[in-house]
TORBARO-135737 format. One record per residue: z, x, y of N, C-alpha, C in turn. Coordinates in steps of 0.001 Angstrom, whole numbers, plus 500000, padded with zeros to 6 digits. Layout:
<lolos>
ZXYZXYZXY
...
</lolos>
This chain:
<lolos>
518479960432574430517464961114575322518066962617575715
516736963649575386517255965508575674517732965543577312
519084966177577629519399966314579153517722967144579645
517329966759581098516132966771581017516095968562581864
514894968936581474515147970549581528515159970508583271
514233969944584462513751970042585821513951968388586183
514708968289587630514553966946587856513039966929588387
512443965297588648511390964735588839511747964113589880
511071964994590835511705964208592602511124962905592666
510064962239592218509932960741592609510894959802591434
511512960544590693511978959478589862513302959237590312
513600960806591172514780960665591736514502959410592845
513737959616593503513685958340595011513542957101594352
513047956757592922512746955469593001514073955424592172
515380956308591600516776955580591370517306955392592451
517202956446593303518197956397594504518022954821595359
516691954750595312516557953635596162516911952159595533
516422952247594370516921950873593480518182950695593265
519060951501593361520502951383593195520898951189594446
520310951168595294520884950774597062520617949286597091
519121949502596363519187947801596560519483946928595624
519879947119594139520933946276593700522400946025594552
523119947574594995524203947056595384523811946079597032
523194946210597573523018945416598959522397944338598675
521631944006597267521484942392597110522645941517596506
523338942452595702524710941754595463525615941020596455
525168942458597358526351941743598596526215940390599100
524090940786599185523965939825599884523727938700599147
523509938257598282523724937312597026525199936713597019
526176937559596928527358936573596540528401936160597507
528164936855598390529086936355599495530170936761599388
531378936356599815531489935011601278531038936216602506
531558937473602635531167938584603911529869938027604158
528878937732603618527039938190603858526951937365604251
527764935334604261527522934068604221527702934283605950
528465934918606336528910934523607687528669935789608557
528062937009607817527072938231608800525928938039608346
524995937010607764523571936626607580522843936463608925
523257935386610145523377935385611390522669936836612130
523197937876612037523001939072612341521965939597611942
520977939101611218519593939586610757519833938413609288
518653937441609847518509936421609167517625937025607488
516437937140608611515533937614607389515751938846606467
516523939687607333517158940974606243517841940363605041
518887939704605612520189939124604581519099937976602958
518293937333603972517356935997602993516361937219601980
515838938068602580515173939789601565515397939967600811
517139940686600719518076940754599860518650940538599257
519415939152599515519578938102598775518221937270597145
517139937955597963515616936871597389515046938129596713
514500938985596777513848939549596155514335941750595969
515171942038596922515678942946596200516011942932594596
516246942113594462516672942012592220515638942953592108
514062942660592563513421943521591787513758944159591799
514056945362592108514251946932592460514824946996590611
514902946304589816515672946256588214514154946940587469
512868945998588241511926946675587648511679948093587646
511842948757588540512083950813589089512924951016587653
514239950099587546514600951073586211514609950877585222
513823949502585012513073949464583549511749950574583047
511068950888584544509782951711584548510020952881584190
511630953548584852511901954837585128512081954860583699
512832954082583039513672953717581184512335954441580516
511389953664580575510123953934579778509647954821579491
509665955538580952508867956868581325510071957923580568
510814957624580502511911958903580491512239958548578836
511789957582578409511698957376576949510956958253576056
509502957600576952508382958827576421508754960360576149
509593960519577340509146962255577232509947962747577100
511113961909576169512366962487575494511583962704573663
511425961208573706511091961287572188509521961441571887
508840961182572346507254960693572018506608962083573325
506464963016573406506038963344575074504463963427574800
504260963313573577502404963670572769502300962460572640
502718960936572629502698959899572015503282960121570400
503773961008569454504529960836568955505511961556568670
506389960791567796507813961082567453507574962684567106
508088963764568257508722964643567866510013965837567704
510956964345566941512178964210567288512520964085565369
513496964883564931513993964956563741515685963918563874
516039963534565213517016962695565183517286961414564107
517807960677563466518441959499563248518343957952563786
518098957049563815517795956208564791519340956047564856
520121955975564341521446955708563972522649956797564901
521710957642564999522493958618565920521760958441567311
520694958560567207520115957778569149520957956481569269
521067956042568173522187954858568787523417955107569734
524298955588568905525427956072569350525080957087570124
524392957980570937524217958706571913524184958054572756
523354956590572556522654956130573804523847954842574455
524569954871573082525942953691573791526825954302574191
526915955662573734527672956562574172527325956706575401
526658956833576350525901957515577632526344955643578452
525917955106578311525544953928578524527286953229578237
527458952287577391528419951635577242530223952315577328
530383953725577337531736954596577794531631953887579582
530825954430580502531515954368581364531415952868582288
530839952112581361530470951043581550531915949852581421
532890950378580036534012950126579455535292950482580611
535003951377580764535641951797581629535366951224583193
534299951227583792534424950099585074534857948585584709
534106947930583695534940946602582881536574946616583317
537329947940582834538738947890583126539324947540584556
538479948584585089538935948160587029537797947014586929
537039946613586813536505944933587563537959944209587432
538248943855586029538986942815585538541090943202585941
540873944370586665542047944461587130541241943408588979
540995944295589106540671944185590956539663942547591230
539340941708589692538948940499589897540447939553590046
541532940008589040542927939787588644543485939605590308
543360940329590853544052940631592477543168939926593807
541966939915593310541076939033594344541304937838594468
542117937258592926542058935757592498543445935406593355
544442935880593531545262936056594705545406935890595677
544016936015596214543428936400597537542715935427598475
541548934925597618540885933944597754539578933549596191
539640932059596530538822931461595820537199931429596122
536367932004595261534620932031595303534293932185594444
533305931220594282532022932068593285531964933427592689
531945934268593825531931935476593462532788936322591948
534247936209592123535129935994591230534539935855589910
534925936282589151534987936025587608536087935211586646
535936934873585874537379933948585633537870934978585038
539218934884584692540207935428583898539226935469582252
539511936537581479538170937183581031539748936489579169
538337936427578116538886936162576799539117936899576023
539439937540575077539354938574574174538021938527573595
537828937362573727536126937141572366534975937151573775
535361937323574791534368937861575968534658939479576094
535770940148576256536100940933576072534822942312575224
536050941567573494534756942187572968533543941788572956
533146940885573126531848940603573083531025942079573983
531675942232575412530953943050576046531295944207575580
532233944554574920532308945919574069531240946525572662
530226945210572666529226945706571501527800945359572684
527972945158573811527196944434574588525946943404573883
526643942174573573526657941003573195526567940389573902
527509939986575378527520939312576204526879937719576235
525952938319576866524896937424577033524156936658576008
523692937238574675523527937284572962524178936200573016
525756936153572777526570935097572895527366934196573314
526108934183574760526930932971575712527748933236576565
528474934279576007530169934869577316529399935017578996
530137934554579682529558935007581158530280936751581471
529876937072582361529594938343582780530645939080583114
531448939805582870532841940456583395532679941242584726
531078941949585237530619942502585976529419941983586733
528951942557587424527710942295588046526671943409587539
525582943035586880524884944098586303524892944456585151
526070944533584001526142944437582997525382943897581740
524618943197583066523535942751581597522796943818581437
522033943635582475521385945036582691521983946644581716
522959946676581437523167947869580842522175947129578974
523553946053578675523104945591577058521349945724576586
520843945279578440519220945629578121518512946517577490
518695948050578600517928949289578483518782949803577225
520082949680577014520318949805575492519286949265574295
519317947693574012518604947286573328516812947811573710
516193948522574660515037948548574751514955950214574673
515567950714574458515499952143573812515858952300572814
516367951262571812515917950989570261515184950565570279
514776950205571000513423949258570231512294950089570240
512346951322571636510814951831571584511124953369570295
512584953121570298513105954303568929512478954265567967
512593952732567404512377952151566445511279952233566134
510580951680567218508762951958567313508514953220566223
509361954268567036508065955847567166509353955791565571
510065955669564818510063956016563883509355955258562848
508615954102563113508365953166562200506958953768561496
506256954086563325505132955002563111505379956078561937
506031956190561986505606957776560834505857957646559213
506131956199559290505667955543557912504216955745557623
504220956280555793502480956629555693501865955398555966
502143954304555796501399953155555617500894952576557172
502083952817557661501479952628559273500894953643560104
501087955061559844500987956460560405498805956036560212
498558955485558910497153955462558779496509954592559446
496851953655560032496371952404560709496623952307562342
497857952450562583498354952541563575498838953701564540
498297954341565757498871955247566534500325954677567368
501420955607567311502296954761567770502697954198569048
501216954820570010501115954460571726500693952879570926
499765952228570013498985951251570158500263950244569488
501006950913568585502694949560568281503411948980569068
503529950368570144504237950162572059503041949209572601
502539948977572826500745948405573104500897946665572923
501229947229571684501310945501570513502260944822571309
503300945627570992504524944037571443504693944445572759
504140945066573677504044945466575402503291944271575630
502187943463575198501047942577575098501764941851574998
502506941038573754503383940401573180504856939648574611
505266940758575077506240940692575984505157940114577350
504148940726577408503559940415578770503039939488579046
502615938346578038501936937038577208502370935996576759
503509936207575777504840935723575403506160935813576136
506975936733575735508044936061575915508311936589577450
507542937359577820508635937656579642507798935932580282
506961935221580035507082934097580330508400932832579972
508864933214579239509812932099578779510974932706579085
511737931626580228513393932390581134514234932554579493
514112931986578817515060932094577268515218932784576796
513970933521576959514228935087576348514977936517577433
515356936060578495515725937303579557516946937740578720
517371937688577579518932938061577332518510939205576452
516961939079576057516759940226575143515715941271575444
515886941988574214514465943387574869512792943123575163
512480941825574354511559941486574378511020940811575747
511737940116576236511428939986577493511303940852578808
511894942389578501511688943586579559510703944321579055
510113943957577345509292945336576912508065945613577730
507039944545578346506056944776579181506136946246580482
507569945820581209507524946609582070508289948041581292
508963948029580204509142949378580026508451950041579154
507550949522578967506353949865577635505282950447579151
504968950299580304504187950016581577504951952110581646
505985951838581868506721953413581907507039954356581326
506392953396579282505852954773578622504645955326578520
503666954421578887502433954241579342502313955667580657
502684955231581407503035956406582899502921958115582489
503857957637581383504086959425581261502944959698580117
502586958862578802501744959209578148499983959405579222
500176958574580181499027958781580702498194960185581794
499856960530582177499601961671583072499253962735582379
499322962779580642499174964091580121497405964205579814
497162965702579550495687965813580217494796964968578901
494001964675579140493204963766578172493621962477577865
494777961882578762495039960730578207495590959780579231
494815959758580061494924958793581334494057957642580055
493473957024579771492938956196579559493670954893578717
494883955892578019495579955012577346496433954414578604
496723954544579760497113954180580945495922952574581607
495349953082581482494075952504582159494169951366581272
494260951341580114494300950124578701495583949027579463
496665949865578994497409949264579710497843948205580978
497522948927582377497150948838582925496214947069583023
495204947526582391493820946191582172494657945467581485
495708945573580598496788943993579619497528943566580461
497971944830581530498899943615582608498186943050583467
496882942958584028496111942321585067495271941153584825
495670941122583243494902939988582193495776939211581784
497905939526581777498722938446582312498970937958583039
498605939436584099499312938631585603498221937549586065
496579937623586048495955936290586267496307935122585138
497053935278583860497099934104583674498756933421584134
499408934253583958500886933979584828501133935071586189
500293934806586978501307935717587860503280935955588277
503221937187588020504556937239588111504974938806589061
505921938595590177505993939752591372506803940457589997
507374940630589209508171941455588709507494942395587967
506297941559587108505131942118586199504446943427586913
504236942384588003502739943433589087503377944829589602
504948944467590123505430945739590956505997946561589674
506139946714588146505960947291587305505252948100586912
503741947089587649502362948203587174502034948797588763
502544948480589253501974949729590726503604951052590121
504525950369590078505356951694589654505242953173589107
504602952086587485503975952522586496502393953975586960
501772953475587879500651954085588649501033955270589310
502369954562590470502498955853590796503467957228590560
504002956368588908504389957545588558503854958276587646
503008958044587031501398958531586545501128960379587446
500560959200588432499975959763589278500683961296590070
502319960924590076503111962190590715503902962880590126
503343962729588422503973963261587148502331964204587211
501110963576587268499601964585587021499585965683588209
500115965103589449499978965527590569500832965587591702
501458967412591017502353967541591644503137967629592901
501648967766594056501799967776595346502318966862595568
501819965250594860502319963566595653503879963418595640
504413963808594857505580964107594193506393965013595393
506125966040596114506469967076596734507141966493597751
507172965825599035507293965342599644508905964085599808
509081963842597964509885963487597872510758963833597295
511053964926597821512170966595597180512746966494597955
514265966190597835515370965752598769517057966148598436
517636966712598961518874966919597764519458965362598248
519674965011599302520155963871599380519739962813598476
518519962478598065517882961625596860518159962083595682
517777963196595352518394964295593844519768963755593564
520873964300594939522048963648593971522269962100594534
521612960577595154522201959727594703521379959532593695
520106960148593041519758959969591739520726959899590631
521375960984591269522593961715589802523291961183589787
523809960470590647525071959320591237524926957816590757
523375957628590597522566956505590731523906955418589717
523719955883588280524153954708587637525826954507587953
526647955088587883527720955140588616527817954459589495
527117954637590717527326953264591810526676952197591327
526168952074590198525406950752589880526338950026589061
527525950816588164528200950202587897529330949760588055
530294950409589295531240950097589962530988949264591352
530319949511591516529594948729593089530295946935593260
530393946712591978530969944750591605532430945215592422
533089945873591401534788945726591845535101946383592817
534552947571593787534308947648595107534013946224595815
533427946639595703532846944369597014533938943641596468
534419943300595375535637942034594883536751942506595661
536930944050595956538271944682596542538042944704597952
537031944723598525536981944522599789536853943297600445
535833942349600113535938941196600132537814940210600195
538376941276599459539917940663598958540425940924600020
540391941822600994540728942530602115540408941592603197
538711941957603258538164941372604352538406940349604902
537474939122603955537212938017604368538444936864604395
539596937283603536541194936137603847542226936878605481
541844937902605935542684938317606933542089938534608069
541087938697607785540274939186609151538962937982609455
538860937651611361538259936744611249537006936558610904
536553935217611005534984934636610326534065934843611545
534476935758611881533214936687612560532173937131611941
530451936674612601529630937752612243529700939104611996
530251939500613102530722941296613225531583942021612347
532733941158612589533624941604611324533339941532610291
532659940260609497532372940427608271531292941556607830
530248941680609134529000942181608652529338944067608386
530798943723609325531577945835609220532025945401607615
532540944148607569532904944495605681532199944419604832
530887944177605120529663943830604217529095945662604036
529198946291605731528849947540605579529835948922604864
531122948492604793532091948744604438532037948756602618
531689948035602555531690947556601083530510948149600137
529551948393601180528087949347600670528637950526600887
529507951058602237529760952923601470530609953012600490
531530951978600614532438952139599454532136952087598267
530629951489597711530495951250596856529519953540596306
529038953339597087528884954875597412529684955751596858
530610955795598066531695957104598016532366956600596297
532963955803595956533308955181594687532554956021593766
531313955301593653530614955924592580530052957080592110
530452958149593687530338959810593610531486960058592692
532982959478593834533485959788592718533827959408591271
533349958579590613533189958230589149532457959325588810
531133959091589048530719960400588425531158961343588202
531759961796589079532407963184589567533542963646588581
534277962012588646535606962529588073535517962026586104
534248961231585847533897960561584541532857960620583668
531989959926584254530463959932583815529724961335583891
529892962179584458529280963102584076530043964262582895
531313964233582929532351964811581722531944963833580124
531403963339580338530374962603578975529445963634578457
529072964211579323527982965122579221527093965563577560
528837966380576994528053966710575224527999965505574490
528839964403575222528936963357574160527729962609574214
527219962585575372525800961351575995524491961833575657
524103962944575465523300963744575053522937964027574142
522413963261573265521990964074571874520896965264571823
521920966073570065520898967843570603519635967160569496
518366966995570149517592966394568981517268967526568575
516807967311567442516493967934566564514881967907566166
513944969420566649512652969105566388512228968829565893
511162967702565370510200967064564163509682967997562921
</lolos>
């Protein structure tokens, strides 16, 4: 994707909040500190462990929104960069920071296994498992994840390539005559909503998530002058899919798509979300998303075996892990992720 010319305040809000919810979800879900601390606020911990995972839908919708904005802002591909070049640039942007964090995660897990035993901790990795992560294939080939959240990195990569490939295919003469690019995206989105997304066996591959991603793309297109009907039709398809089989994740994606489109069309609606703190949390959100799990393992390895199993003490450990994840994410962003800028953002050639 091209480097944004200006920040989008509502996108910043979504990314900032979603990244924090994912950190808190993993802290509440994996334990063991939260298992003890949960008595302090049972309803909150239960919601974080069960429902906060839906924040992933925010990243899916925003991903589609930004992909449409950069590759096909008017509904047709406007760049002449090859698909392999786009794939490499996306890989650099997503995978290189992830691989650095995975190295940290493996070292942290090795230390944590000497301190306590819990399902939170991944087993010692095998060479095949590490290689699968390098190529973002771990879930497709059945290897356990080395860190929480790496499944999403692979899915994001697949979704971007799938969307870019559809845009490239739409240029073929035989396709261009009969199928406009948004219709190609809509057709695959309908297959996802009514088929792939209803089969848990597909949750390791892009087609399972493409409905939410496409809603994000149509949120961008629907905000353009004279194209609101595009989003309305996609929302109608999503509504029918929900009537057939209600899924809260798809319903949330539809709501976020509407909100994104409205705030893009009417800038005044997004003005109240413009804040430097939100913009900063959005900027470091990917680094926080990547590094929070090693931080949580490290804090748990120090707090859980060495301090009393008291709700207040372990709750303080949960809080420390959360704040430490944000601080480590900020440090990783400034120390590594932001330095990939010249490699990670392709210079897209106008078509």
